[in-house]
DOMARVO-481941 format. One record per residue (C-alpha): residue number from 1; residue in three letters; z, y, x. Coordinates in steps of 0.5 Angstrom, whole numbers, plus 500, padded with zeros to 3 digits. Each point is the difference from the previous one (the first is absolute). Layout:
<nodes>
  num  residuo   zz   yy   xx
  NUM      ALA    Z    Y    X
...
</nodes>
This chain:
<nodes>
  num  residuo   zz   yy   xx
    1      MET  500  507  473
    2      ASP  501  508  499
    3      ALA  494  502  495
    4      THR  499  506  504
    5      SER  497  495  505
    6      ARG  495  497  496
    7      ALA  496  506  499
    8      ALA  496  499  507
    9      GLY  492  501  500
   10      SER  496  494  501
   11      THR  501  495  505
   12      ALA  493  497  500
   13      LEU  498  502  507
   14      LEU  506  498  503
   15      THR  496  494  502
   16      ASP  496  496  506
   17      ARG  492  501  499
   18      TYR  500  493  500
   19      GLU  503  499  494
   20      LEU  495  503  496
   21      THR  495  496  504
   22      MET  502  494  498
   23      LEU  500  502  492
   24      GLN  493  502  501
   25      ALA  498  493  503
   26      ALA  505  496  496
   27      LEU  497  504  494
   28      ARG  493  498  502
   29      SER  502  493  501
   30      GLY  503  499  493
   31      ALA  507  498  504
   32      ALA  504  507  498
   33      HIS  503  498  494
   34      ARG  503  493  502
   35      ARG  507  500  499
   36      SER  503  501  507
   37      VAL  507  500  502
   38      PHE  502  505  507
   39      GLU  506  500  503
   40      VAL  504  504  505
   41      PHE  504  497  505
   42      THR  503  501  507
   43      ARG  499  495  506
   44      ARG  505  502  504
   45      LEU  506  505  500
   46      PRO  500  506  506
   47      ASN  503  497  506
   48      GLY  507  500  499
   49      ARG  501  501  493
   50      ARG  504  495  496
   51      TYR  497  502  493
   52      GLY  495  505  497
   53      VAL  502  505  493
   54      THR  495  500  494
   55      ALA  498  508  499
   56      GLY  494  504  497
   57      THR  500  495  494
   58      GLY  500  506  495
   59      ARG  496  504  504
   60      VAL  495  494  500
   61      LEU  500  500  492
   62      ASP  498  508  500
   63      ALA  495  498  505
   64      VAL  497  495  496
   65      GLU  501  504  493
   66      ASN  496  506  503
   67      PHE  494  495  504
   68      ARG  495  504  496
   69      PHE  494  502  503
   70      THR  498  508  498
   71      THR  493  502  499
   72      PRO  500  504  507
   73      GLN  502  494  503
   74      LEU  495  496  497
   75      ASP  495  506  502
   76      TRP  502  498  507
   77      LEU  500  494  501
   78      ALA  493  500  497
   79      ASP  498  506  505
   80      GLN  502  495  505
   81      GLY  496  494  498
   82      VAL  507  496  500
   83      VAL  498  496  494
   84      ASP  494  499  496
   85      GLU  500  503  492
   86      GLU  502  493  497
   87      THR  507  501  504
   88      LEU  500  507  499
   89      ARG  500  498  492
   90      PHE  506  495  501
   91      LEU  504  505  504
   92      ALA  499  505  495
   93      ASP  503  496  495
   94      TYR  506  497  504
   95      ARG  506  498  498
   96      PHE  505  495  502
   97      THR  501  495  494
   98      GLY  503  495  504
   99      ASP  507  497  502
  100      ILE  506  502  506
  101      HIS  506  496  501
  102      GLY  504  501  507
  103      TYR  506  501  504
  104      PRO  504  506  496
  105      GLU  501  506  504
  106      GLY  506  500  505
  107      GLU  500  492  500
  108      ALA  500  497  508
  109      TYR  494  496  501
  110      PHE  498  495  506
  111      PRO  494  498  503
  112      GLY  495  497  495
  113      SER  504  503  494
  114      PRO  494  501  495
  115      LEU  503  507  499
  116      LEU  494  502  495
  117      THR  495  495  496
  118      VAL  495  504  497
  119      GLU  496  495  495
  120      GLY  493  503  496
  121      SER  493  500  502
  122      PHE  497  500  506
  123      ALA  497  507  498
  124      GLU  507  503  499
  125      ALA  504  497  505
  126      VAL  497  500  506
  127      ILE  499  509  500
  128      LEU  508  500  499
  129      GLU  501  497  507
  130      THR  500  506  505
  131      VAL  504  504  495
  132      ILE  505  495  499
  133      LEU  501  498  507
  134      SER  501  508  503
  135      ILE  506  501  495
  136      LEU  503  493  501
  137      ASN  499  499  507
  138      PHE  503  508  501
  139      ASP  506  500  495
  140      SER  502  493  502
  141      ALA  501  502  507
  142      VAL  503  507  499
  143      ALA  504  495  496
  144      ALA  502  495  505
  145      ALA  502  505  505
  146      ALA  504  504  495
  147      SER  504  494  498
  148      ARG  502  499  507
  149      MET  502  507  501
  150      THR  504  499  494
  151      SER  504  494  502
  152      ALA  501  502  507
  153      ALA  503  506  497
  154      GLY  505  496  496
  155      GLY  501  504  494
  156      ARG  500  507  502
  157      PRO  494  504  498
  158      CYS  493  500  502
  159      ILE  495  506  498
  160      GLU  492  500  502
  161      MET  498  506  504
  162      GLY  493  498  503
  163      ALA  495  504  495
  164      ARG  498  505  507
  165      ARG  499  493  503
  166      ALA  495  497  496
  167      HIS  494  502  495
  168      GLU  502  503  494
  169      SER  499  496  495
  170      ALA  502  493  505
  171      ALA  507  505  500
  172      VAL  500  499  493
  173      ALA  499  493  500
  174      ALA  505  499  505
  175      ALA  505  503  497
  176      ARG  500  496  494
  177      ALA  500  494  504
  178      ALA  506  502  504
  179      TYR  504  501  493
  180      VAL  498  494  498
  181      ALA  503  497  506
  182      GLY  507  504  499
  183      PHE  498  507  503
  184      THR  504  504  495
  185      ALA  496  507  501
  186      THR  493  503  503
  187      SER  499  507  503
  188      ASP  493  500  497
  189      LEU  500  503  493
  190      GLU  494  497  498
  191      ALA  502  493  501
  192      GLY  506  503  495
  193      PHE  495  504  495
  194      THR  496  493  500
  195      HIS  505  495  500
  196      GLY  507  502  498
  197      ILE  503  499  507
  198      PRO  506  505  501
  199      THR  498  505  505
  200      THR  505  503  506
  201      GLY  499  506  506
  202      THR  503  506  501
  203      ALA  498  503  507
  204      ALA  496  499  506
  205      HIS  502  504  507
  206      ALA  495  505  499
  207      PHE  504  502  495
  208      THR  506  501  505
  209      LEU  495  504  505
  210      LEU  498  505  494
  211      HIS  506  503  500
  212      ASP  503  504  506
  213      THR  506  495  500
  214      GLU  503  493  498
  215      ARG  505  503  496
  216      ASP  495  504  496
  217      ALA  496  494  499
  218      PHE  505  496  497
  219      THR  504  506  496
  220      ALA  492  501  497
  221      GLN  500  492  498
  222      ILE  506  500  497
  223      ASP  499  505  496
  224      SER  494  498  498
  225      MET  501  492  499
  226      GLY  508  500  499
  227      ARG  506  497  505
  228      GLY  498  493  498
  229      THR  493  502  504
  230      THR  498  496  507
  231      LEU  500  504  506
  232      LEU  496  499  506
  233      VAL  504  500  506
  234      ASP  497  499  507
  235      THR  495  506  500
  236      TYR  504  502  506
  237      ASP  507  498  502
  238      LEU  502  495  495
  239      LYS  508  501  501
  240      GLU  499  507  498
  241      ALA  495  499  495
  242      VAL  506  495  497
  243      ARG  505  505  500
  244      THR  496  505  497
  245      ALA  497  496  494
  246      VAL  507  499  499
  247      GLU  503  507  501
  248      VAL  494  502  494
  249      ALA  501  495  496
  250      GLY  507  498  500
  251      PRO  502  492  500
  252      GLU  496  499  493
  253      LEU  493  500  505
  254      GLY  496  494  497
  255      ALA  497  497  506
  256      VAL  498  503  507
  257      ARG  493  497  503
  258      ILE  499  497  507
  259      ASP  493  500  503
  260      SER  500  499  507
  261      GLY  504  497  506
  262      ASP  504  493  500
  263      LEU  500  500  493
  264      THR  507  494  501
  265      LEU  504  505  505
  266      LEU  499  506  497
  267      ALA  501  497  492
  268      HIS  507  498  503
  269      ARG  501  507  503
  270      VAL  499  504  494
  271      ARG  504  496  496
  272      ARG  506  501  503
  273      GLN  498  507  500
  274      LEU  499  500  493
  275      ASP  507  497  499
  276      ASP  503  505  505
  277      LEU  498  505  496
  278      GLY  502  497  493
  279      ALA  493  498  498
  280      ARG  501  493  499
  281      LYS  496  500  493
  282      THR  494  502  504
  283      ARG  494  496  501
  284      ILE  496  498  507
  285      ILE  493  499  499
  286      VAL  496  497  506
  287      THR  492  501  501
  288      SER  495  499  505
  289      ASP  495  495  501
  290      LEU  505  495  497
  291      ASP  498  493  499
  292      GLU  503  494  498
  293      TYR  503  498  507
  294      ALA  503  508  501
  295      ILE  503  499  493
  296      ALA  503  493  502
  297      ALA  502  503  507
  298      LEU  504  506  496
  299      ALA  504  495  495
  300      ALA  507  501  504
  301      ALA  498  508  499
  302      PRO  503  505  495
  303      VAL  494  501  497
  304      ASP  499  500  493
  305      GLY  492  501  499
  306      TYR  494  499  504
  307      GLY  493  504  499
  308      VAL  494  495  502
  309      GLY  493  503  501
  310      THR  495  498  505
  311      SER  502  493  501
  312      LEU  500  499  492
  313      VAL  493  503  498
  314      THR  496  498  507
  315      GLY  496  494  502
  316      SER  505  499  506
  317      GLY  506  499  496
  318      HIS  497  496  494
  319      PRO  496  495  502
  320      THR  495  497  495
  321      CYS  500  493  498
  322      ALA  492  500  499
  323      MET  500  498  493
  324      VAL  493  497  498
  325      TYR  497  499  493
  326      LYS  496  493  500
  327      LEU  497  497  494
  328      VAL  504  493  499
  329      ALA  497  497  494
  330      ARG  493  502  495
  331      GLU  496  496  495
  332      SER  494  496  501
  333      VAL  498  500  493
  334      PRO  501  506  495
  335      GLY  506  498  496
  336      GLY  502  494  505
  337      PRO  506  499  504
  338      LEU  502  504  506
  339      VAL  498  496  507
  340      PRO  504  502  506
  341      VAL  496  503  506
  342      ALA  502  501  507
  343      LYS  498  503  507
  344      ARG  500  495  504
  345      SER  500  502  507
  346      ALA  502  497  507
  347      GLY  504  506  501
  348      ALA  506  503  497
  349      LYS  497  504  494
  350      SER  499  494  495
  351      SER  503  500  493
  352      VAL  502  495  495
  353      GLY  496  499  494
  354      GLY  503  500  493
  355      ARG  504  505  495
  356      LYS  507  500  502
  357      TRP  507  500  498
  358      ALA  506  502  504
  359      ALA  507  499  500
  360      ARG  506  501  504
  361      ARG  505  494  501
  362      PRO  507  501  500
  363      ASP  505  496  503
  364      ALA  507  498  497
  365      ASP  503  506  501
  366      GLY  495  504  497
  367      VAL  496  503  507
  368      ALA  493  499  500
  369      GLU  498  494  505
  370      ALA  492  500  500
  371      GLU  494  504  497
  372      VAL  496  494  496
  373      ILE  493  501  498
  374      GLY  496  495  496
  375      THR  494  499  497
  376      GLY  501  495  494
  377      PRO  505  500  495
  378      VAL  507  503  501
  379      PRO  506  496  502
  380      GLU  505  500  495
  381      GLU  506  502  504
  382      LEU  496  505  503
  383      ALA  497  503  493
  384      GLY  506  505  499
  385      HIS  499  503  507
  386      LEU  493  502  500
  387      LEU  498  507  504
  388      GLN  493  502  497
  389      VAL  501  505  493
  390      PRO  494  502  495
  391      LEU  498  507  502
  392      VAL  493  501  497
  393      LEU  498  495  494
  394      ASN  493  501  497
  395      GLY  500  507  503
  396      GLU  505  503  498
  397      SER  506  501  505
  398      VAL  507  497  498
  399      GLY  504  500  506
  400      ARG  502  507  501
  401      GLU  507  502  501
  402      PRO  505  505  503
  403      LEU  500  501  507
  404      ALA  507  498  499
  405      ALA  499  493  498
  406      ALA  496  499  506
  407      ARG  506  503  504
  408      GLU  505  495  497
  409      ARG  495  494  500
  410      HIS  500  502  508
  411      LEU  507  499  501
  412      ARG  501  494  496
  413      SER  494  497  504
  414      LEU  503  502  506
  415      ALA  507  497  498
  416      ALA  497  493  499
  417      LEU  497  500  506
  418      PRO  504  496  506
  419      LEU  504  505  504
  420      SER  496  499  506
  421      ALA  494  504  496
  422      THR  503  507  502
  423      GLN  501  498  508
  424      LEU  496  505  503
  425      SER  499  495  506
  426      LYS  493  497  501
  427      GLY  499  494  495
  428      GLU  496  496  496
  429      PRO  500  501  492
  430      VAL  506  498  497
  431      LEU  497  495  495
  432      ALA  495  496  502
  433      THR  494  498  495
  434      GLU  499  494  497
  435      ARG  494  498  497
  436      THR  499  495  494
  437      ALA  494  497  496
</nodes>
């Protein structure tokens, strides 16, 4: 995790009010200090998705570390009458001192996977619900969409360009999640500064329109950025712009970008024109509301890279898995054993009690064949395939890692899934979840 991202302000009020009112009532009843286990999981994947991608784990560690109530925050809670004096005193000294285990960042997951297990007193753990879910739901949704896009791209680079389509903070989080799932760069400088993600970008149509002629605009950009720059060639006449671009930059022109029209047809035309002009090494970058399906449709086109924005960072492009944070075990008496607890609703919102382990069972060829989840002893044959790792022990973060490690893990995780995982056609999750006592 990049150190600069750890200097954020307090995350304590990124909390739903009912978490603090539950805390107050539990303090009064005497149950607040019972050791408890909460679990983050999803009951289903979005329609048609075959796997999810764990992302935001590093940001969760930051959020837990920065979950401290400041004096102005406590004064506001008092002024608003949210909680009583006893609860305010507890919050003033709040520090999470428990343990958190979870799927490491970049790992695939499936319905029922225990993505995060938070263990501590009820008082410590219950008030982390909203901030943990807000991070994991958003980041994992973006990462799942990004993973589908990078798979569809077939090794061609994808660039995250969605900052102008999202809340400014969400844009940074989206760039980070996309990078975990294989995107190579972002246009967002804050994401680059905070998380060490490579940044890229040259010019928009406004730069061309600013100048008296397209040639003047290209000349100015090349004089400033060199012949390896990327020129935007669809402001006026595409064919004329490509010709002018090569005349100004020479065959050493780095790339041209197409941002509108029938991208498949135009990419073929531009490739032929560039080759005829001697610019055989000039790359073609395409943008314009791309998603995984549009990227897949361009597989046979002479495209060298994709810029993706709206469909990556907005909810229509990355539906969440509606992750939940549920109490699954707690003490009955101080120091006693943990007792499984579960919601037993008649509908689809029931939960399964008990602290769980998870393993991904491979077949004889090393390809994953099932997500096995249990509450008892781990079978010997699955001991080497457990998925959760320690993230926080006794309140101290132990799971920090560079984003590069999460990127590499995602590649390994995806490669170990059945080939059908990367199909874009609608289907069920590629791995079934098996439960064992």
